[in-house]
N, C-alpha and C positions, 0 to 999 in steps of 0.2 A: 095084294102085295106084289109089286114088281120086284124083280131082281135088281134092276137098274133103271133109274130115271135120268134122262139127259135133257138139260135145258139149253136150247139153242140149236137151230137146224142148219148152220153153216158147215163148212168143210170139217171143222173140228168135231162138231156134234154128230154129223152123219158118219164120219170115219169111225168114231167110237161106237155108234149104234150098230152099224153094219158088222163091225168086228165082233162085238159082244153077242149079237143075235146069231151070227154064224157059229159062235161057240156054244150055243144052246141057252143063252140067257133070255129071260122074259124082259123085254126092253120097252120103256115108254119114252118117246121123243116129243118134246114140247117146243113149239116155235111161235113167237108172238106175231110174226108177219105172215106173208103169203108168197109163194113162188109161182112163176119166175119173177125176178126182180134184179135191178142193177144194184151193185154195192160199190162203195169207194174202195178200189183195189187195183193194184198194178196188173193183175191177171197173168202173172208170171209164175210158172211152176218149175222149180229147179229140177235138174236131172236126178238128184238124190231121192226125190219122192215120186218119180214117174212109175217105178215098179210097184210101189205101194198103191198109187192111184189106179194103175192098170188092174191090180188084183181086186180092188174095190169095185171098179166098173164092170169087170168081167166081160163076157161076150155080149151081154145085153146092151151095154153102152160103150163098147170098145171103140166104136167109130169116132167117139168124141176125142179120144186120145190119138187115134191114127190120123185124123184130119187136122189136128192142132198145128198151128203155125210154128215152125221150128225157129229158135232163137240161138244162133251159133256165135254171136259176138255182142259185146257191150261197148258203148261209147259214152264218155263223160266230157261234157262241155263246161269248163269252169275257168274263170279268170283269163279268158281269151285263149285258152289251151284246149286241145282235144286229146284225151287219153283213150286209147282203144285196146281192148284185150279180147281174146277168144273166150267163149263159154263152152267148155269141152268137158263132158258131153253136152250137147245143146240142150237148152231148156225148152219148154213148150209154152205157148201163149193160148190160154183157154178163157173165154168170157165167163165171168161169174154167173151171168144170166143162164148160161147152159150148164155150167158145172154144178151149181147149187141145186137146180131142178133135177138133174140126172141122179145126183147122190140121194136126194130126198126120195125120189121114186124107187131107187134101189133099196133104201132102208125099209120102206113099206113092203117091198117084194121079199125082203129077207126075214119077214115076220115081226118087224118092229111095229108097235102101235104108234103111228105118227100123227100128231095133231097140230094143225096150223091155227093161226088166229087165237092162240091160247097164251095169255099173259100170266106169268108166275108172279104172285104177290108176296108170298112169304114162305120161308123154309124153317121148320122146327125139327129138333132132334139132332143126334150125332150118329145115327145108325141104330135102328131104322129111322127113316125120315118121313115127315109129313109135308107134302107140297101143296100149298093153297094156291089155286089158280082162278082165273076168270070163268073156267068151266067146271069148277068143283075141286074137291080135295083128293089127293092120291097118296098112297103109301108106297115106300120103296126101301129095300134093304141097303142099296148103295145109290150115290148121287154124283153126277158129273156136271159141273158148271161150264158150259160152252157158250155163254150168253153174250160174249164179246167184251170189248175194252171198257165200255162205259155204260154198264147196266146197274140197276139197283142191287143186283146180287153179287157183283164183283167187289173185291177188296178195295178200300179207299186208296187213292194214289199215295205213294210214299217213295222214299229213296230219290234217285236222280230223276230230274225232269229237264225238258228243254227250257232254257232260260228265256228271258225277255218277252213276256207277253203271251197272248193266246195264239195257238196254232190251229189251222184248219186243214181238212182234207177235201179235195175237189176232184171230180172225175167225170168224163164224158167220152163218147165215141165220135170220131170225125171221119169223113171221107178224104182220103189222100191217094192219088194215083200212084201205084207201084211204090209203096213205102219200103224202106230198106229192112232187111231181115236182121234187125238188131234192136236191143233195148237201149234207148238214148236218154241220158240223164243231163238235164240242163240246170246247172246251179247258178244262183244269183243271191245277192244279199237279202236275207230274209226268207229263203226257201229254195225249192227246186221243183222241177216237173219231169216226169218220166213219160216217154212216148215209145210205143211198140206196136207192130201190126197184130191184128186179132181178127177172128172171123166169128160169125154167129151161125149156128146150125141151120137156121131157117133161111139164111142169106149167104150160104157158103159159095154160091155160084157168082156172087157179086164181090170181086176182090177190091182192095183199096180201102180198108177200114183200119184205123189206128185207135188205140186207147191212150188218152192223155190223162194222167193222174198226178196231182200236185199236192205237196205239203208246203204251206205258206203261212207266214205270220199274218195275223188279222190286220195289222196296221199297214201291211205292204200291199195286200190284194185280197179281194173277197169274191172274185169271179175268175173263171178261166181266161177270159180275154185280158183281164188285168195281169194275170200270171204270165201269159205269153209276152206281154209288153215288157216284162222285166229282163228278158234275155234277147239280145239282138238276133242271134241265129234262130232261136225258137220263134221269134216274131216273124221273121222272113219266111220260115217254113210254114207257119200256120196261117198266113195271110189268105190263102186260097182254099183252106179246109172248109168242108161242108158239114154242118152238124148232123149227126145220125142218131143221137139220143139226147134226152133231156139231161142236163148236168145234175149230179147228186153230190151231197156234201156231208161231212161229219165233223164234229167238234165237241170238246177240245181234244187235241192229240197230246197225251201225257205219257212220258216214258217212266217206267219204274223197274226195279229189279224183279225178276220173275218170282211169282209165288204159286207153285204148282199144287199146293194142298193147304186146306184150312179146315180145321175141325172135322176131319174125316171126309170132307168134300173134295173131290179131285177137280182141279181147274185145268182147262185146255185152251189152246188157241190164244186169242187176244185176252181172254179172261185171266189167263195165267201170266201173261206178259206181252207187251206191245213192242215188237222189234222194229228197228228203223226201217221204214218202207223202202228206202233206196237200195237196200241189199237184196230186195226181191225175193225174200224167203218167207213171207207171211203165210201164203197158202201151204207151203211145204211144212212149216212149223205146225200149222193147224192140223193137217192130215196126220203128221207123225205123232203129235202129242195126243190126238184123239185115239189113234190105234194103241199107243203106249198105255194110256189110261185103261182102256178096255182089257188089254192083255194083263195089266197089273191086277185088275179086279177078278180075273178069271178064277184063280184059286179060291178066293172068297166065295164067289158065286157057286162053285162046286162044293163048298163046305170044308175046304182044306185049311183055311187060315181065318184069322180074325180080320175085320174090316180095317182096323188100325194098322195091321201088318201090311196089308195091300197098299194102304195110303202111304206108308213109309217107303215101301218098295218103289212106288211111282215117283215120289219126291226124289229119291236117290237116283233113279234111272233118268229122270227128266234133267236133273242138274248135270249128270255126267254126259248125256247124249246131246242135249239142246242148249245147256248153259253156255258153252264156248261160243256159240253163234251170237248170243246177246252181248257177251263181253267184247268180242271182236268188232261188232257193228257199233257199239258204244264208243270205242276208241276211234274208229274212223269218223263218226259223227263229230266228236270233239275236235278232231283235226280239221274238218271242213268248216267248223265254226270259229277257228282261230282268226285273229286279225289278218288282213290280206298281206301285210308285210312279212308275216311269219309263214303264211300258207303258200305263197308263191314259190319260195325255194323248195318246199316239199313237193309241190306239183311238178316242178322242173325235174326233180329226181325221178318221179313216177313216169314222166314223159320220156326221159332219157334211158331209163332201165325198165323195159316192159315186164321183165320177170318179177319185179316188185309189185306191179299192178296185178299180175296173175296170182301172186301169193296172197294179196289182200282179198281177192275174189274167193279164193279157196277157203280162206279163214271164215268167211261168212256162209259156208255151206255145211 
């Protein structure tokens, strides 16, 4: 009987596992894939989560954070205009290939029983839980679902969603000499693409790598080369890029109101709610929600509260601390999806009054 079983070994799951194990819990961490691996992700870690990430990494992997590319500004290219604002304090660009592998290794070093290539097939109970997997059955007093946006264990999509057809996520690394130290967002009808510099631990001495990550409607583009062709400035910039990784994709991308708890199971990261990728806070929300879930369960693990009380506390804290990010990003997304005749005057305001742009950036943090 484990104190806590966590399903999913991404930033949300490992953040929860490390936090809980360091607090004395007996933790089982299950991941259906294997590390290291590329994931569709902007690889942007906002400043609000850097101290949390630093605490998780500790001295063992502190170099990952110290060597991260700093991102002190953001540029938005839309409707022929360029909106630019500072990112203060600067964010960090960290490849998921490195981040996920480091956090997984630290979870194991923290005393977590960490199992890869283990698929969860079924969960029964409301506490304690029985978890049926491809490697056998396990019992656990508490359970965290960090299995991602689109797994058989996450709640069915409901509430608001992106309209007009199926949306895809696409990502790859490319070689670009001396890329600017900014996160650049190129918007076009039917999607957008984010580009920022990034490094890999194994190739840190070879500068000139960018991460290109796009969200696009399936009837507009299905490959990154097709995405690049949708925006003139992005097309010109990408013409001489050299592929440095195989592209990866994910689909469908569906937005819904966050659901941080269901039947005493705590949901974290994308399993709880998928935030608009262009705000660049996906990793941050995963790390924060994972740690918050583990902290909320700590009194239950110690025997001081009932599981339902800890679940209620997590739901309340999640909505108070992380809910405003989802609401703000949803409003910005709806603005960007307005007809061009309505959108252009709003963009003119943002271009003319930089303070408004900075305010919108702060609202998504």
